[in-house]
C-alpha positions in Angstrom: -41.9 13.1 8.2 -39.8 10.0 8.3 -40.0 7.8 11.4 -36.2 7.5 11.5 -35.2 11.2 11.4 -34.4 13.2 14.5 -37.0 15.9 15.2 -35.3 19.2 15.3 -36.4 21.1 18.4 -33.7 23.8 18.3 -30.5 24.3 16.3 -27.9 26.9 15.4 -24.5 27.2 13.7 -21.6 28.4 15.9 -19.3 31.0 14.4 -17.5 30.7 11.1 -14.8 28.1 10.4 -14.6 27.1 14.0 -13.6 23.6 15.1 -14.9 21.5 17.9 -14.2 18.1 19.5 -15.9 15.7 22.0 -14.7 17.7 25.1 -16.2 21.0 23.9 -19.8 20.3 24.9 -21.3 20.2 28.4 -24.8 20.4 29.9 -25.4 21.6 33.4 -27.2 24.3 35.6 -24.0 26.3 35.4 -25.6 29.5 36.8 -27.1 27.7 39.8 -30.6 28.8 39.0 -32.1 25.9 40.9 -35.0 25.4 38.4 -33.6 22.1 37.1 -33.1 23.4 33.6 -29.7 22.7 32.0 -27.7 25.2 30.1 -25.6 24.3 27.0 -21.9 25.2 27.4 -19.8 25.1 24.2 -16.1 25.9 23.8 -14.2 26.0 20.5 -10.6 25.6 19.4 -10.6 29.3 18.4 -11.1 30.3 22.0 -14.8 31.2 22.1 -17.0 30.1 25.0 -20.7 30.2 24.6 -23.6 29.4 27.0 -27.1 28.8 25.6 -30.5 28.4 27.1 -32.6 27.4 24.1 -36.3 27.9 23.7 -38.7 26.0 21.4 -39.2 27.8 18.1 -41.8 27.5 15.4 -41.1 25.6 12.2 -39.2 27.9 9.8 -38.0 30.3 12.5 -34.3 30.4 13.5 -32.8 30.7 17.0 -33.7 33.8 18.9 -31.1 36.2 20.2 -32.1 35.7 23.9 -31.1 32.0 23.5 -27.4 33.0 23.8 -26.8 33.9 27.4 -23.1 34.6 27.2 -20.3 34.6 24.6 -16.7 35.3 25.6 -13.5 35.1 23.7 -10.8 33.5 25.9 -8.0 33.8 23.3 -6.6 30.3 24.1 -8.1 27.2 22.4 -10.7 25.5 24.6 -9.9 21.8 24.9 -12.6 20.7 27.4 -15.4 22.3 29.6 -16.8 20.7 32.7 -19.1 21.9 35.5 -18.6 20.8 39.2 -17.9 21.9 42.7 -14.5 23.3 42.0 -14.3 26.2 44.5 -13.5 25.6 48.2 -15.9 26.8 50.9 -19.0 26.4 48.7 -21.0 23.7 47.0 -22.1 25.9 44.2 -21.4 24.7 40.6 -18.6 26.4 38.8 -17.2 26.1 35.2 -13.8 24.6 34.6 -12.2 25.4 31.2 -9.1 23.5 30.1 -6.7 25.2 27.7 -3.5 23.7 26.3 -1.3 25.4 29.0 -3.8 26.6 31.5 -6.8 25.5 33.7 -9.3 28.2 34.6 -12.3 28.0 36.9 -15.1 30.5 36.5 -18.4 31.4 38.2 -21.3 32.2 36.0 -24.1 34.4 37.4 -27.1 36.1 36.0 -28.7 39.5 36.9 -32.4 40.2 36.3 -32.9 42.9 33.7 -35.2 45.9 34.2 -35.7 46.6 30.5 -36.5 44.6 27.4 -33.0 43.5 26.9 -33.6 40.6 29.4 -31.3 39.1 32.0 -27.6 39.9 32.0 -25.0 37.1 32.5 -21.4 37.5 33.4 -18.4 35.2 34.0 -15.9 35.8 36.8 -12.5 34.1 37.1 -12.2 32.4 40.5 -8.6 31.0 40.0 -6.4 29.5 37.4 -3.4 27.1 37.2 -0.6 27.5 34.7 0.5 24.1 33.4 4.1 23.1 32.9 3.1 20.5 30.3 0.7 20.6 27.4 -2.7 19.3 28.4 -4.7 16.7 26.5 -7.9 16.1 28.6 -9.2 16.1 32.2 -11.7 14.5 34.5 -13.1 15.4 37.9 -14.7 13.9 40.9 -14.5 13.4 44.7 -11.0 11.9 44.7 -10.2 10.0 47.8 -13.8 9.9 48.9 -14.1 13.5 50.0 -17.5 15.0 50.4 -19.0 18.3 49.1 -16.3 19.2 46.6 -14.6 17.9 43.3 -11.0 17.6 42.5 -9.6 17.9 38.9 -7.1 15.5 37.2 -5.5 16.7 34.0 -3.6 14.3 31.6 -0.7 15.8 29.7 0.4 14.9 26.2 3.4 13.0 27.5 1.2 10.8 29.9 1.5 12.7 33.2 -1.6 12.9 35.5 -1.7 16.2 37.4 -4.1 16.4 40.3 -5.4 19.8 41.6 -7.2 20.1 44.9 -9.2 23.1 43.8 -7.0 26.2 44.3 -3.8 24.2 45.0 -1.7 21.7 43.0 -1.5 18.3 44.7 0.9 16.1 42.8 1.8 14.7 39.4 2.5 11.1 38.3 3.7 9.6 35.1 1.7 6.6 33.9 4.2 3.7 33.3 4.9 3.0 29.6 2.9 5.9 28.4 3.4 6.9 24.8 0.3 8.7 23.6 -2.5 9.9 25.9 -5.9 8.3 25.7 -9.4 9.0 27.1 -9.6 9.5 30.9 -12.5 8.9 33.3 -12.9 8.7 37.1 -14.8 5.9 39.0 -16.2 7.3 42.3 -17.2 3.8 43.5 -13.7 2.3 43.2 -11.9 5.6 43.6 -9.7 4.9 40.5 -8.8 6.5 37.2 -9.5 4.5 34.1 -7.7 5.2 30.7 -6.7 3.4 27.6 -3.0 3.3 26.9 -1.2 3.3 23.6 -0.8 -0.5 24.0 -4.6 -0.7 23.3 -5.5 -1.9 26.8 -7.8 -0.5 29.4 -5.9 0.3 32.6 -7.1 1.2 36.1 -5.1 3.1 38.7 -6.2 3.6 42.3 -6.1 7.2 43.5 -4.4 6.1 46.7 -1.6 4.4 44.7 -1.1 7.5 42.7 -1.1 9.7 45.8 1.6 7.7 47.5 3.8 6.9 44.5 7.1 8.6 43.6 6.8 12.3 42.6 7.1 12.8 38.9 9.0 16.0 38.4 10.8 14.3 35.5 9.9 11.3 33.5 12.3 8.9 35.3 10.2 7.4 38.0 10.8 3.9 36.7 14.5 4.0 37.5 13.8 5.6 40.9 11.3 2.9 41.7 13.9 0.2 40.8 16.4 1.9 43.3 13.7 1.8 46.0 13.1 5.5 46.4 9.3 5.9 46.8 6.4 3.6 46.2 6.1 2.0 42.9 3.1 3.0 40.7 1.2 -0.3 40.1 -1.8 -0.7 37.8 -4.9 -2.1 39.5 -6.1 -4.1 36.5 -5.7 -4.2 32.7 -7.8 -5.5 29.8 -6.5 -5.8 26.3 -9.3 -4.6 23.8 -7.1 -4.7 20.7 -8.0 -1.3 19.4 -7.7 2.4 20.2 -10.5 3.9 22.3 -12.4 7.1 21.4 -14.1 7.7 24.8 -14.7 6.3 28.2 -17.8 6.8 30.4 -18.7 5.3 33.8 -22.3 4.8 34.8 -23.3 3.6 38.4 -26.1 1.1 38.6 -26.4 1.5 42.4 -24.2 2.0 45.4 -22.7 -1.5 45.0 -22.0 -1.7 41.3 -21.0 0.4 38.3 -20.1 -0.2 34.7 -17.2 1.1 32.6 -18.2 1.8 29.0 -15.4 2.0 26.4 -16.0 3.1 22.8 -13.5 1.6 20.4 -12.9 2.1 16.7 -15.0 -0.9 15.8 -16.7 -2.1 19.1 -18.0 -0.8 22.3 -17.4 -2.6 25.6 -19.1 -2.7 29.0 -16.8 -3.7 31.8 -17.3 -4.5 35.5 -15.4 -2.6 38.2 -12.7 -5.3 38.3 -12.0 -5.2 34.5 -14.1 -8.2 33.5 -16.2 -7.9 30.3 -19.9 -7.6 31.0 -20.7 -7.5 27.3 -19.4 -6.1 24.0 -21.0 -5.1 20.7 -19.4 -5.1 17.3 -20.5 -1.9 15.4 -21.4 -1.9 11.7 -20.3 1.7 11.1 -17.3 3.8 12.3 -18.4 5.5 15.5 -17.8 9.2 16.3 -19.1 9.6 19.9 -21.3 7.9 22.5 -23.1 8.5 25.8 -24.3 5.8 28.1 -27.2 6.7 30.5 -29.5 4.8 32.9 -32.3 2.8 31.4 -35.9 2.5 32.7 -35.4 -1.3 32.8 -33.8 -2.8 35.8 -30.2 -3.8 35.4 -29.8 -2.4 31.8 -28.1 0.7 30.4 -29.0 2.6 27.3 -26.3 3.9 25.0 -26.4 6.6 22.3 -23.8 6.0 19.6 -23.2 8.5 16.8 -21.4 7.4 13.7 -19.9 8.8 10.5 -23.0 7.8 8.5 -25.0 10.7 10.0 -26.9 8.2 12.2 -27.6 8.1 16.0 -28.2 4.6 17.3 -29.9 3.8 20.7 -28.8 0.5 22.2 -30.2 -1.2 25.3 -27.1 -3.2 26.3 -26.4 -4.9 23.0 -29.9 -4.6 21.4 -30.5 -1.9 18.9 -33.7 -0.2 20.0 -33.8 2.9 17.7 -31.9 4.4 14.8 -32.4 8.0 13.8 -30.8 10.2 11.1 -29.0 13.4 11.9 -28.2 16.3 9.5 -24.5 16.2 10.5 -21.8 13.9 12.0 -21.8 14.3 15.8 -18.5 14.5 17.7 -20.2 15.0 21.0 -23.6 14.0 22.3 -25.3 14.8 25.7 -28.8 14.4 27.2 -30.4 17.0 29.4 -33.6 18.9 30.5 -34.4 22.1 28.6 -37.5 24.1 29.6 -39.4 21.2 31.1 -38.6 19.0 28.2 -36.7 16.1 29.6 -34.4 13.8 27.6 -33.4 16.3 24.9 -30.6 15.0 22.8 -27.9 17.6 22.2 -25.4 16.9 19.4 -22.4 19.0 18.2 -20.5 18.5 15.0 -16.8 19.3 14.3 -17.8 22.4 12.2 -20.1 23.9 14.8 -23.6 22.6 14.1 -25.4 22.5 17.5 -28.8 20.8 17.5 -31.3 19.9 20.2 -33.6 17.1 19.0 -35.9 14.4 20.2 -37.0 11.0 18.9 -40.5 10.9 17.6 -42.9 11.6 14.7 -45.4 14.1 13.6 -48.7 13.1 12.0 -48.6 13.4 8.3 -51.3 15.8 6.9 -50.7 14.8 3.3 -53.5 12.9 1.6 -53.0 11.3 -1.8 -55.4 12.7 -4.4 -57.7 10.4 -6.2 -56.5 9.0 -9.5 -58.7 9.7 -12.4 -60.0 6.4 -13.8 -59.6 6.0 -17.5 -59.9 3.0 -19.8 -56.7 1.4 -21.0 -56.0 1.1 -24.7 -54.5 -2.4 -25.0 -53.6 -1.9 -28.6 -51.3 1.1 -27.9 -49.8 -0.9 -24.9 -49.0 -3.8 -27.2 -47.3 -1.5 -29.7 -45.3 0.2 -26.9 -44.3 -3.2 -25.5 -43.0 -4.4 -28.8 -41.0 -1.3 -29.3 -39.4 -1.6 -25.9 -38.6 -5.3 -26.6 -37.0 -4.3 -29.9 -34.8 -1.7 -28.2 -33.8 -4.3 -25.5 -32.9 -6.8 -28.2 -30.8 -4.3 -30.1 -28.9 -3.4 -26.9 -28.3 -7.1 -26.1 -27.0 -7.8 -29.6 -24.6 -4.9 -29.3 -23.3 -5.9 -25.9 -21.9 -3.8 -23.1 -18.3 -4.1 -24.4 -17.4 -2.7 -27.9 -17.0 -5.2 -30.7 -13.5 -5.8 -32.1 -14.5 -4.9 -35.6 -15.7 -1.5 -34.7 -13.6 1.6 -35.0 -11.5 2.0 -31.8 -12.3 4.9 -29.5 -8.6 5.7 -29.2 -5.7 5.1 -31.6 -2.2 4.9 -30.2 0.9 4.8 -32.4 4.6 5.0 -31.6 7.4 6.2 -33.8 11.1 5.8 -32.9 13.4 8.4 -34.4 15.8 6.9 -37.0 18.7 8.9 -35.6 20.1 9.3 -32.2 19.6 12.6 -30.4 22.1 15.3 -31.4 22.4 16.3 -27.8 22.1 13.3 -25.5 19.4 13.5 -22.8 21.2 11.0 -20.6 21.7 12.1 -17.0 23.2 10.5 -13.9 24.5 7.5 -16.0 26.9 4.9 -14.6 28.4 3.5 -17.8 32.0 4.5 -17.4 34.0 6.5 -20.0 31.6 5.9 -22.9 29.3 8.8 -23.9 25.8 7.4 -23.6 23.5 8.3 -26.5 19.7 8.8 -26.3 16.9 8.4 -28.8 13.6 10.1 -29.1 10.3 8.2 -29.2 7.0 10.0 -30.1 3.6 8.6 -29.0 0.5 9.8 -30.9 -3.0 9.5 -29.5 -6.1 10.2 -31.5 -9.6 9.9 -30.0 -12.8 9.3 -31.8 -15.2 10.2 -28.9 -14.9 12.1 -25.6 -12.8 10.2 -23.1 -12.1 10.5 -19.4 -9.1 9.9 -17.2 -6.6 9.2 -20.1 -3.2 8.2 -18.7 -0.2 7.0 -20.6 2.4 4.8 -18.9 5.7 3.9 -20.5 8.0 0.9 -19.7 11.4 -0.1 -21.0 13.6 -2.9 -19.8 16.1 -1.8 -17.2 18.8 -0.5 -17.2 17.1 1.5 -20.0 15.2 4.5 -18.6 13.0 7.2 -20.1 13.1 10.9 -19.3 9.4 10.7 -18.4 7.2 7.7 -17.9 3.8 9.1 -17.0 1.5 11.4 -19.1 -2.0 12.6 -18.6 -4.4 13.9 -21.3 -7.7 15.7 -21.5 -9.8 14.5 -24.4 -12.9 16.7 -23.7 -13.9 16.8 -27.4 -13.9 14.2 -30.1 -11.3 13.9 -32.9 -8.4 15.4 -30.9 -4.8 14.5 -31.5 -2.1 14.6 -28.8 1.6 13.9 -29.3 4.2 13.4 -26.6 7.9 12.8 -26.9 10.5 11.4 -24.6 14.0 10.1 -24.7 15.4 6.7 -23.8 19.0 6.0 -22.8 21.1 3.4 -20.9 21.6 4.3 -17.3 23.8 1.4 -15.9 26.9 -0.4 -17.2 25.1 -3.6 -18.3 22.9 -4.4 -21.2 19.1 -4.9 -21.1 17.5 -8.2 -21.9 15.2 -6.7 -24.5 15.1 -3.6 -26.7 11.3 -3.6 -26.9 9.3 -0.8 -25.1 5.7 -0.8 -24.1 3.2 2.1 -24.0 0.0 1.5 -22.1 -2.9 3.9 -22.2 -5.8 3.6 -19.7 -9.0 5.6 -20.0 -12.7 5.5 -19.3 -15.5 5.9 -21.8 -18.3 8.4 -21.1 -20.4 5.4 -19.9 -17.8 4.7 -17.2 -16.4 1.6 -18.8 -12.6 1.4 -18.3 -10.4 0.3 -21.2 -6.7 -0.3 -21.8 -4.7 0.0 -25.1 -1.2 -1.3 -25.5 1.3 -0.2 -28.1 4.8 -1.7 -28.4 7.9 -0.1 -30.0 11.4 -1.4 -30.7 14.5 0.6 -29.9 17.5 0.4 -32.2 20.6 -1.7 -31.4 22.8 1.4 -31.8 21.3 2.8 -28.6 23.3 0.3 -26.5 26.0 -0.8 -28.9 28.9 0.8 -30.9 31.0 -0.5 -33.8 34.1 -2.4 -32.5 37.0 -4.4 -33.6 36.3 -8.1 -34.3 37.9 -10.6 -31.9 39.8 -13.7 -33.1 39.1 -15.7 -29.9 36.1 -16.0 -27.7 34.9 -18.3 -24.9 31.3 -18.7 -26.2 30.2 -19.3 -29.8 27.0 -20.0 -31.6 26.3 -21.1 -35.2 23.0 -20.3 -36.9 22.1 -22.2 -40.1 19.9 -20.7 -42.8 18.5 -22.0 -46.1 19.6 -19.0 -48.2 23.0 -17.7 -49.3 24.9 -15.5 -46.9 24.3 -11.8 -46.9 26.9 -9.1 -46.7 27.2 -8.1 -43.1 27.9 -4.4 -43.8 24.7 -4.3 -46.0 22.8 -6.1 -43.2 24.2 -3.7 -40.5 24.8 -0.4 -42.3 24.7 1.5 -39.1 27.7 -0.5 -37.8 29.7 -0.7 -41.0 33.3 0.6 -40.8 34.5 2.4 -44.0 38.1 1.4 -43.5 37.3 -2.3 -43.5 35.5 -2.6 -46.9 37.4 -5.8 -47.7 36.0 -7.6 -44.6 32.4 -8.1 -45.7 32.0 -11.3 -43.8 33.0 -10.2 -40.3 31.8 -7.4 -38.0 32.5 -6.4 -34.5 30.2 -4.8 -31.9 31.2 -3.2 -28.6 28.4 -3.0 -26.1 28.3 0.0 -23.8 30.1 -1.1 -20.7 33.0 -2.8 -22.5 31.9 -6.3 -23.7 32.7 -7.2 -27.3 30.7 -9.4 -29.7 31.9 -10.7 -33.1 29.6 -11.7 -36.0 31.0 -13.9 -38.8 29.3 -15.0 -42.1 30.6 -18.1 -43.9 31.9 -17.6 -47.4 31.0 -21.0 -48.8 28.0 -22.1 -46.7 24.8 -20.7 -45.3 26.0 -20.2 -41.7 26.6 -17.3 -39.3 28.6 -17.5 -36.2 28.3 -15.2 -33.1 31.0 -15.3 -30.5 31.7 -13.3 -27.3 33.5 -13.6 -23.9 30.1 -13.4 -22.1 27.4 -15.9 -22.8 24.5 -13.5 -22.1 25.9 -10.9 -24.5 25.2 -13.2 -27.5 21.4 -12.7 -27.2 20.9 -9.3 -28.5 23.2 -9.7 -31.5 21.8 -13.1 -32.4 18.2 -11.9 -32.2 19.1 -8.7 -34.2 20.8 -10.9 -36.9 17.7 -13.1 -37.3 15.3 -10.1 -37.4 17.4 -8.3 -40.0 17.8 -11.4 -42.1 14.0 -11.9 -42.1 13.4 -8.3 -43.0 16.1 -8.5 -45.8 14.6 -11.6 -47.5 11.0 -10.2 -47.1 12.1 -7.1 -49.1 13.5 -9.5 -51.7 10.2 -11.2 -52.0 11.5 -14.5 -50.6 9.0 -16.0 -48.2 10.5 -19.4 -47.4 13.5 -18.1 -45.5 14.2 -20.1 -42.3 16.8 -20.4 -39.6 17.8 -23.4 -37.7 20.2 -24.5 -35.0 22.0 -27.9 -35.2 24.4 -27.5 -32.3 24.2 -28.6 -28.7 22.1 -26.6 -26.3 24.6 -24.7 -24.1 23.1 -25.7 -20.8 26.3 -25.6 -18.9 26.9 -21.9 -19.5 23.2 -21.3 -18.7 23.5 -23.2 -15.4 26.5 -21.1 -14.4 24.4 -17.9 -14.7 21.6 -19.6 -12.6 24.0 -20.5 -9.9 25.5 -17.0 -9.8 22.0 -15.4 -9.6 20.9 -17.8 -6.8 24.1 -17.2 -4.9 23.4 -13.4 -4.9 19.8 -14.1 -3.6 21.2 -16.2 -0.7 23.8 -13.6 0.1 21.1 -10.9 0.1 19.1 -12.9 2.7 22.1 -13.5 4.9 23.1 -9.9 4.8 19.6 -8.6 5.6 19.4 -11.1 8.5 22.8 -10.0 9.8 21.7 -6.3 9.4 18.6 -7.0 11.4 20.6 -8.6 14.2 23.0 -5.6 14.3 20.1 -3.2 14.4 18.6 -5.0 17.4 22.0 -4.9 19.1 22.4 -1.2 18.3 18.9 -0.3 19.8 19.7 -2.4 22.9 23.0 -0.5 23.5 21.2 2.8 23.0 18.6 1.8 25.7 21.3 0.9 28.2 23.2 4.1 27.6 20.1 6.1 27.9 19.4 4.4 31.3 22.9 5.3 32.5 22.6 8.9 31.4 19.3 9.3 33.1 20.5 7.9 36.4 21.0 10.6 39.0 23.9 8.6 40.5 26.7 8.5 37.9 27.9 5.1 36.9 30.7 3.9 34.6 29.7 3.3 31.0 31.7 0.0 30.9 32.7 0.7 27.3 29.1 0.9 26.1 30.0 4.0 24.1 32.8 2.1 22.3 30.4 -0.8 21.6 27.8 1.6 20.3 30.3 3.2 17.9 31.5 -0.2 16.7 28.0 -1.5 16.2 27.1 1.7 14.3 30.0 1.2 11.9 28.9 -2.5 11.4 25.3 -1.4 10.6 26.5 1.2 8.0 28.9 -1.3 6.4 26.1 -4.0 6.3 23.7 -1.5 4.8 26.2 -0.6 2.1 26.8 -4.3 1.5 23.0 -4.9 1.1 22.8 -2.1 -1.5 25.8 -3.4 -3.4 24.3 -6.9 -3.4 21.0 -5.6 -4.6 22.7 -3.8 -7.5 24.7 -7.0 -8.4 21.4 -9.0 -8.2 19.7 -6.6 -10.6 22.6 -6.9 -13.1 22.6 -10.7 -12.7 18.8 -10.8 -13.3 19.2 -8.9 -16.5 22.0 -11.2 -17.6 19.9 -14.3 -16.7 16.9 -12.9 -18.7 19.2 -12.4 -21.7 20.5 -15.9 -21.5 17.0 -17.2 -21.0 15.8 -15.4 -24.2 18.8 -16.9 -26.0 18.1 -20.4 -24.7 14.4 -20.2 -25.8 15.5 -19.0 -29.3 17.9 -21.9 -29.7 15.3 -24.4 -28.6 12.8 -22.9 -31.0 15.3 -23.1 -33.9 16.5 -26.5 -32.8 13.1 -28.2 -32.5 11.2 -25.9 -35.0 8.6 -24.9 -32.4 5.5 -23.1 -33.4 4.5 -19.7 -32.1 2.1 -21.2 -29.6 4.8 -23.6 -28.3 7.3 -20.7 -28.0 4.8 -18.7 -26.0 4.3 -21.6 -23.6 8.1 -21.9 -23.2 8.5 -18.1 -22.6 5.7 -18.2 -20.0 7.5 -21.0 -18.1 11.1 -19.4 -18.3 10.2 -15.7 -18.0 7.4 -15.4 -15.4 8.7 -12.4 -13.4 9.9 -8.9 -14.2 12.1 -8.8 -11.1 12.8 -10.9 -8.0 11.3 -10.2 -4.6 12.0 -11.5 -1.2 8.7 -13.5 -1.3 9.0 -14.9 -4.8 12.1 -15.4 -6.9 13.0 -16.6 -10.4 14.3 -20.1 -9.4 11.3 -21.4 -7.5 8.8 -19.9 -10.0 10.5 -21.4 -13.1 11.0 -24.7 -11.3 7.3 -25.0 -10.6 6.4 -24.1 -14.2 8.8 -26.6 -15.7 7.7 -29.3 -13.3 4.1 -28.6 -14.4 5.0 -29.0 -18.0 6.9 -32.3 -17.3 3.9 -33.6 -15.4 1.3 -32.6 -18.1 2.1 -32.2 -21.8 5.6 -33.7 -21.5 4.7 -36.5 -19.1 5.8 -40.1 -19.8 2.6 -41.7 -18.5 -0.8 -40.9 -17.0 0.7 -41.7 -13.6 2.8 -38.6 -13.7 -0.1 -36.5 -14.7 -1.9 -37.5 -11.5 0.9 -36.1 -9.3 0.1 -32.9 -7.5 2.5 -30.0 -7.3 3.3 -28.1 -4.1 1.0 -25.1 -3.9 3.5 -23.1 -1.7 6.6 -21.6 -3.4 9.6 -21.0 -1.3 13.3 -20.4 -2.0 15.0 -23.7 -2.6 18.2 -24.9 -0.8 20.1 -25.2 -4.1 19.6 -25.2 -7.9 20.2 -28.9 -8.5 16.4 -29.7 -8.9 15.9 -26.8 -11.3 18.8 -27.7 -13.4 17.7 -31.3 -13.5 14.2 -30.3 -14.6 15.6 -28.0 -17.4 17.7 -30.9 -18.6 14.7 -33.3 -18.6 12.6 -30.7 -20.5 15.2 -30.5 -23.3 15.5 -34.2 -23.4 11.8 -34.8 -23.7 11.6 -32.2 -26.4 14.4 -34.0 -28.2 12.5 -37.2 -28.1 9.5 -35.7 -29.8 7.6 -34.1 -27.0 5.5 -31.1 -27.8 4.3 -28.2 -25.6 0.6 -27.6 -25.3 -1.8 -26.3 -22.7 -4.0 -29.5 -22.8 -3.0 -32.4 -20.6 -4.5 -34.8 -23.1 -1.6 -34.4 -25.5 -0.2 -37.5 -27.0 2.7 -39.1 -25.1 6.1 -38.2 -26.5 7.6 -40.6 -29.0 11.0 -42.2 -28.5 12.7 -40.8 -31.5 16.1 -39.2 -32.1 16.1 -35.5 -33.0 18.9 -33.5 -34.5 21.3 -31.7 -32.2 23.4 -34.5 -30.7 20.7 -35.7 -28.2 20.4 -39.4 -27.9 17.3 -41.0 -26.3 17.5 -42.2 -22.8 15.6 -45.2 -21.6 12.4 -44.2 -19.8 13.2 -46.5 -16.9 16.4 -44.8 -15.6 15.6 -41.2 -16.7 14.6 -39.9 -13.3 17.4 -41.8 -11.5 20.2 -40.4 -13.7 22.2 -37.8 -11.9 22.4 -34.2 -12.9 26.0 -34.6 -14.2 25.0 -37.5 -16.4 22.0 -35.7 -17.7 24.1 -32.7 -18.6 26.3 -34.8 -20.8 23.5 -35.0 -23.3 24.0 -31.3 -24.1 27.7 -30.9 -24.8 29.4 -27.6 -23.9 29.0 -25.3 -26.8 32.5 -23.8 -26.3 34.0 -26.8 -28.2 31.3 -27.0 -30.9 33.4 -25.5 -33.7 36.4 -27.7 -33.0 34.4 -30.9 -32.7 32.3 -30.4 -35.8 34.2 -31.6 -38.9 32.7 -29.5 -41.6 34.5 -27.6 -44.3 33.0 -24.3 -43.4 34.8 -24.1 -40.1 38.2 -23.4 -41.8 36.6 -20.7 -43.9 35.1 -19.1 -40.7 38.5 -19.2 -39.0 40.2 -17.8 -42.0 38.2 -14.6 -42.0 40.0 -13.3 -38.9 43.4 -14.6 -40.0 
């Protein structure tokens, strides 16, 4: 038998599916037998009351029938049972049973039996009190210092203390500021009640103060006390323990001192009578119950603490003296004397396991048998050792994680339907008068081995949404195939920044190793765009140069070709869902394409789609040296306007939320004042508080609507800014002929977030990333590389610093700087790059103002007019 297991002296299981709590267990000589033997009284939430007098049983035998003295069904749930001198005119012990709406006091008596059935026990109701409020718990004691009898104090669920002087009701008092009831105990030495309030502080109230305070028929004593009617209920002392308490117990040392023990959720405290901390102990496990009792050592107290790890710890003050294991989690623990066995530990679980145990050990009768001696064959051991070493070596060479060249455990593929859905699956769209199409995407999963917890998550760029974004699979057998289909459509009246979707599958191998597989799919342009009429004029224009002859636009965009305009092979119009128009032109005599629109951010998707389709067209022709370039000026001014608009919406959002918080505080303050006026027994004028409340309510609702509207506009602005950022990165890549690795670094710097939050926004994140690039791979000297960046990101005051850093980044790229992750990159060379960017002297680069720096990148609106090339006339003539 283990040294650290509680020795089972007697145990039983109470009823079936009954529930119990810490107040449902009590030990006392409830039948007044006078032999010093305690009886176990147990009540349950189903209304059963049982009284046990257990006897020691042999190992393997269950509890005997005569151990149960009495079992009564009281119909109402039993919240707490206590034994004391509750009946006037006698000092005999009686049983008090607390129900939710009733307090009953019984006398328990036994009659000697004349036959083999044994003694007969019965329970008689002495008196009962019907409660006006729902009870929570109770305590008892000689309140006021009376001798020879005990009074009962019941705490209701709304924080009222009701005192009963045995058969009569004495008074009721509301505890000030009570929100939720806590544990309650009575200290006889100080004649005070001690509880833990919902403010997580221990509070002590004198009985005399409670007795002479204002009567609490209704919960309005605070206003009456302010008006001077009655004595104010004042707390004797308080102590903030910072956590909710599970139980309180008071142990007297002697006539001159006692200790208040409080069991918290993570600590237990020992306090003096005046509320000072005597000691405290931080617990390693979550406690479930405790019981302090007097120690054999002078000036110390032992404490039994049960926890949720099936353990019962014995502490002497703060020192752990013993730890024993229980077969259940105790919710109540008591110590008593049962059949001349003193110090029996009685524990009760929430599901009715009642056990009497003691701490100790039994001698072990097991004796290990002698091991037969035999000679070892060292040759066989060497062969076995080599075989084990070979197995270990093979496992190490394979590794824990699967190798990349092996066949995947799960294959994921995505197929986008070539045609739009015949019946659109779009619901609750906000695109206006246009009919919103949808397209079906099929995801196929094929497993090679048995997999567990397979989940598929889908993501598309907002405002695109899918009809379902979560799927779960059960691959209980190898070589299974599962296909799921969903539809994607545009929900809002602005365009997404990307047409690429992402399918992520997470699963666990049979060995428990988690893995993730990602599969991307591209949605067609016709999902968000319709054929439209070309526009002759536009505010924003871009020109893309190629090294191959121009391609017929209807052949390049057959899904947008208009049969009635067969003669216009070099111009095509697009109408985005939501109303914006984009025009695409191809030069007749040169190798240029022009994209123009009224909105700068709308150029991105058409420009990107044009480059992708051109690459696909020439790949099918077998031409591998096709390339695009951009020789114009980087349109920073239009980009900065989008940044300023996005930043302005963020600032407005913060101001609106701050104003909404102020109005909400004002609204609650007016509510409290009105509630005080309505509770006052003496009517008083409202002084237009109702009018002020109505006006504040309207302001709160208007501000809430404004916050929601600003959030919608911020989401739309974020999507437009992401589109413009993608376009800017594309132009810089074509302008400086950046490699794939350099483009990835640029995307990581400009596109760090999926969406803005209150804690972290796009402006400060991008500013920190670009500043890092300027101080590392694009730095002018080693002195800049030694500068440290601010480790804390916060919303800036304005966007001037960000715009200056973006301008410096483009300037240093124009002078030969190259993006890389290593800080040891060569210093940028002072050379002139194409695109109209002239080098700036290194000495005055940082001192130059933002306006002067922006002059390096001329506004792209005037690019066509300022570029004297013959192809411009041909481009203009297409529309004329």
